[in-house]
BADRENNU-310039 format. One record per residue (C-alpha): residue number from 1; residue in three letters; chain; x, y, z. Coordinates in nm, 2 decimals. Last residue first. Layout:
N
(NUM; 'ala'; 'A'; (X; Y; Z))
...
//
This chain:
161
(161; 'arg'; 'A'; (-10.98; -6.11; -1.28))
(160; 'ser'; 'A'; (-11.12; -6.31; -0.99))
(159; 'glu'; 'A'; (-11.38; -6.04; -0.91))
(158; 'gln'; 'A'; (-11.52; -6.05; -1.26))
(157; 'asp'; 'A'; (-11.56; -6.43; -1.23))
(156; 'glu'; 'A'; (-11.73; -6.40; -0.90))
(155; 'ala'; 'A'; (-11.97; -6.13; -1.03))
(154; 'val'; 'A'; (-12.06; -6.35; -1.34))
(153; 'thr'; 'A'; (-12.15; -6.63; -1.10))
(152; 'arg'; 'A'; (-11.93; -6.93; -1.10))
(151; 'gly'; 'A'; (-12.00; -7.24; -1.31))
(150; 'ser'; 'A'; (-11.71; -7.16; -1.54))
(149; 'pro'; 'A'; (-11.94; -7.13; -1.84))
(148; 'gly'; 'A'; (-12.14; -6.85; -1.68))
(147; 'ala'; 'A'; (-12.39; -6.83; -1.40))
(146; 'thr'; 'A'; (-12.64; -6.55; -1.34))
(145; 'val'; 'A'; (-12.74; -6.59; -0.98))
(144; 'gly'; 'A'; (-13.05; -6.56; -0.76))
(143; 'asn'; 'A'; (-13.20; -6.90; -0.85))
(142; 'thr'; 'A'; (-13.21; -6.79; -1.21))
(141; 'lys'; 'A'; (-13.13; -6.43; -1.27))
(140; 'glu'; 'A'; (-13.26; -6.21; -1.54))
(139; 'gly'; 'A'; (-12.97; -6.07; -1.74))
(138; 'pro'; 'A'; (-13.16; -6.07; -2.07))
(137; 'ala'; 'A'; (-13.53; -6.13; -2.00))
(136; 'arg'; 'A'; (-13.66; -6.48; -1.98))
(135; 'gly'; 'A'; (-13.80; -6.74; -2.21))
(134; 'gly'; 'A'; (-13.77; -6.51; -2.51))
(133; 'ala'; 'A'; (-13.59; -6.75; -2.74))
(132; 'val'; 'A'; (-13.27; -6.56; -2.68))
(131; 'ala'; 'A'; (-13.31; -6.59; -2.31))
(130; 'gly'; 'A'; (-13.37; -6.96; -2.33))
(129; 'leu'; 'A'; (-13.06; -6.98; -2.56))
(128; 'val'; 'A'; (-12.85; -6.81; -2.30))
(127; 'gly'; 'A'; (-12.98; -7.01; -2.00))
(126; 'asn'; 'A'; (-12.97; -7.35; -2.18))
(125; 'val'; 'A'; (-12.62; -7.29; -2.30))
(124; 'phe'; 'A'; (-12.51; -7.19; -1.95))
(123; 'gly'; 'A'; (-12.68; -7.48; -1.79))
(122; 'ala'; 'A'; (-12.53; -7.73; -2.04))
(121; 'ser'; 'A'; (-12.19; -7.57; -2.00))
(120; 'glu'; 'A'; (-12.15; -7.63; -1.62))
(119; 'glu'; 'A'; (-12.03; -7.99; -1.65))
(118; 'thr'; 'A'; (-11.79; -7.90; -1.93))
(117; 'ser'; 'A'; (-11.84; -7.98; -2.29))
(116; 'leu'; 'A'; (-11.92; -8.28; -2.51))
(115; 'ser'; 'A'; (-12.22; -8.48; -2.38))
(114; 'gln'; 'A'; (-12.39; -8.21; -2.18))
(113; 'ala'; 'A'; (-12.31; -7.93; -2.43))
(112; 'leu'; 'A'; (-12.44; -8.14; -2.72))
(111; 'glu'; 'A'; (-12.76; -8.22; -2.52))
(110; 'val'; 'A'; (-12.81; -7.85; -2.43))
(109; 'ala'; 'A'; (-12.78; -7.76; -2.80))
(108; 'glu'; 'A'; (-13.04; -8.02; -2.89))
(107; 'ala'; 'A'; (-13.28; -7.91; -2.62))
(106; 'ile'; 'A'; (-13.25; -7.55; -2.72))
(105; 'ala'; 'A'; (-13.32; -7.61; -3.09))
(104; 'val'; 'A'; (-13.60; -7.85; -3.00))
(103; 'ala'; 'A'; (-13.77; -7.60; -2.77))
(102; 'asp'; 'A'; (-13.74; -7.32; -3.02))
(101; 'pro'; 'A'; (-13.92; -7.53; -3.29))
(100; 'val'; 'A'; (-13.71; -7.59; -3.60))
(99; 'asp'; 'A'; (-13.86; -7.51; -3.94))
(98; 'pro'; 'A'; (-13.83; -7.13; -3.87))
(97; 'asn'; 'A'; (-13.45; -7.15; -3.92))
(96; 'phe'; 'A'; (-13.28; -6.81; -3.89))
(95; 'arg'; 'A'; (-13.33; -6.69; -3.53))
(94; 'leu'; 'A'; (-13.37; -7.00; -3.32))
(93; 'glu'; 'A'; (-13.16; -7.23; -3.54))
(92; 'trp'; 'A'; (-12.89; -6.97; -3.58))
(91; 'val'; 'A'; (-12.89; -6.90; -3.21))
(90; 'gly'; 'A'; (-12.84; -7.27; -3.14))
(89; 'met'; 'A'; (-12.56; -7.31; -3.39))
(88; 'arg'; 'A'; (-12.38; -7.01; -3.25))
(87; 'leu'; 'A'; (-12.44; -7.13; -2.89))
(86; 'ile'; 'A'; (-12.29; -7.47; -2.97))
(85; 'cys'; 'A'; (-11.98; -7.30; -3.13))
(84; 'arg'; 'A'; (-11.93; -7.07; -2.84))
(83; 'asp'; 'A'; (-11.97; -7.36; -2.59))
(82; 'leu'; 'A'; (-11.70; -7.56; -2.78))
(81; 'val'; 'A'; (-11.46; -7.26; -2.79))
(80; 'pro'; 'A'; (-11.50; -7.20; -2.42))
(79; 'met'; 'A'; (-11.65; -6.85; -2.36))
(78; 'arg'; 'A'; (-11.42; -6.56; -2.27))
(77; 'ala'; 'A'; (-11.38; -6.45; -2.63))
(76; 'ile'; 'A'; (-11.75; -6.43; -2.69))
(75; 'ser'; 'A'; (-11.78; -6.19; -2.40))
(74; 'trp'; 'A'; (-11.96; -6.29; -2.09))
(73; 'gly'; 'A'; (-12.11; -6.03; -1.85))
(72; 'gln'; 'A'; (-12.47; -6.11; -1.95))
(71; 'ala'; 'A'; (-12.49; -6.39; -2.20))
(70; 'his'; 'A'; (-12.80; -6.25; -2.37))
(69; 'glu'; 'A'; (-12.65; -5.95; -2.55))
(68; 'val'; 'A'; (-12.33; -6.13; -2.61))
(67; 'ile'; 'A'; (-12.51; -6.42; -2.78))
(66; 'val'; 'A'; (-12.72; -6.18; -2.99))
(65; 'ala'; 'A'; (-12.41; -5.99; -3.10))
(64; 'asp'; 'A'; (-12.24; -6.32; -3.19))
(63; 'ile'; 'A'; (-12.53; -6.42; -3.41))
(62; 'glu'; 'A'; (-12.53; -6.09; -3.59))
(61; 'ala'; 'A'; (-12.16; -6.11; -3.66))
(60; 'arg'; 'A'; (-12.18; -6.47; -3.76))
(59; 'ala'; 'A'; (-12.47; -6.44; -4.00))
(58; 'asp'; 'A'; (-12.32; -6.59; -4.31))
(57; 'asp'; 'A'; (-12.09; -6.83; -4.12))
(56; 'val'; 'A'; (-12.37; -6.96; -3.90))
(55; 'gly'; 'A'; (-12.59; -7.01; -4.20))
(54; 'thr'; 'A'; (-12.32; -7.19; -4.39))
(53; 'val'; 'A'; (-12.25; -7.42; -4.10))
(52; 'ile'; 'A'; (-12.62; -7.49; -4.04))
(51; 'gln'; 'A'; (-12.70; -7.55; -4.40))
(50; 'arg'; 'A'; (-12.39; -7.78; -4.44))
(49; 'ala'; 'A'; (-12.50; -7.98; -4.14))
(48; 'tyr'; 'A'; (-12.86; -8.00; -4.29))
(47; 'asp'; 'A'; (-12.74; -8.13; -4.62))
(46; 'trp'; 'A'; (-12.49; -8.38; -4.48))
(45; 'ser'; 'A'; (-12.68; -8.57; -4.22))
(44; 'ser'; 'A'; (-12.86; -8.82; -4.44))
(43; 'ala'; 'A'; (-12.55; -8.86; -4.65))
(42; 'arg'; 'A'; (-12.35; -9.04; -4.38))
(41; 'glu'; 'A'; (-12.37; -9.38; -4.55))
(40; 'pro'; 'A'; (-12.24; -9.22; -4.86))
(39; 'gln'; 'A'; (-11.89; -9.18; -4.71))
(38; 'asp'; 'A'; (-11.65; -9.08; -4.99))
(37; 'leu'; 'A'; (-11.87; -8.80; -5.12))
(36; 'his'; 'A'; (-11.92; -8.67; -4.77))
(35; 'arg'; 'A'; (-11.55; -8.68; -4.70))
(34; 'val'; 'A'; (-11.49; -8.47; -5.01))
(33; 'thr'; 'A'; (-11.76; -8.22; -4.90))
(32; 'glu'; 'A'; (-11.61; -8.22; -4.55))
(31; 'thr'; 'A'; (-11.28; -8.09; -4.69))
(30; 'ala'; 'A'; (-11.46; -7.82; -4.89))
(29; 'leu'; 'A'; (-11.67; -7.73; -4.59))
(28; 'val'; 'A'; (-11.36; -7.68; -4.38))
(27; 'asp'; 'A'; (-11.20; -7.46; -4.65))
(26; 'ala'; 'A'; (-11.52; -7.25; -4.69))
(25; 'ile'; 'A'; (-11.54; -7.21; -4.31))
(24; 'pro'; 'A'; (-11.21; -7.02; -4.32))
(23; 'leu'; 'A'; (-10.96; -7.18; -4.09))
(22; 'glu'; 'A'; (-10.84; -7.06; -3.75))
(21; 'arg'; 'A'; (-10.75; -7.41; -3.65))
(20; 'val'; 'A'; (-10.96; -7.39; -3.33))
(19; 'glu'; 'A'; (-11.25; -7.20; -3.49))
(18; 'ala'; 'A'; (-11.26; -7.39; -3.82))
(17; 'val'; 'A'; (-11.23; -7.72; -3.64))
(16; 'tyr'; 'A'; (-11.51; -7.63; -3.39))
(15; 'leu'; 'A'; (-11.74; -7.51; -3.67))
(14; 'met'; 'A'; (-11.69; -7.83; -3.86))
(13; 'asp'; 'A'; (-11.74; -8.06; -3.56))
(12; 'leu'; 'A'; (-12.05; -7.86; -3.46))
(11; 'ala'; 'A'; (-12.20; -7.91; -3.80))
(10; 'arg'; 'A'; (-12.14; -8.28; -3.77))
(9; 'lys'; 'A'; (-12.31; -8.29; -3.43))
(8; 'arg'; 'A'; (-12.60; -8.08; -3.56))
(7; 'ala'; 'A'; (-12.63; -8.31; -3.87))
(6; 'lys'; 'A'; (-12.64; -8.62; -3.64))
(5; 'ser'; 'A'; (-12.92; -8.46; -3.44))
(4; 'arg'; 'A'; (-13.10; -8.38; -3.77))
(3; 'ala'; 'A'; (-13.06; -8.74; -3.90))
(2; 'ser'; 'A'; (-13.21; -8.87; -3.57))
(1; 'met'; 'A'; (-13.01; -9.05; -3.31))
//
């Protein structure tokens, strides 16, 4: 696993902890900074992980608006926490980090979703980030449906409420 892939995983861990425990990012970063100093073998992933977390935190309102715009029918609150964090990282890389090619940002986010989230999450993350990157228009359907994190179509989810 590359240093950047490790950094993304580390950043995801921090974003997830902050979200689930309802902690300020600054507190989570402070804790991780101490851990970083105690574990020099993990130094290669620290700088980029910190950059991602800080970037997501600084632009969170804008990032969330982009996600909602492209995740047709899905509010941020309806998304699983892990998917929400993965999407925030992916959008940050797509919109705010010109050093990362779009295809790499999307592939890395999809890999995290495949390995850590639900069976349906990888497709959802791929679809949203693909739309953000300009791969398809917002709301454009793939195979005739727009799927969300539950694996059901947006219409099916709305009907079940």
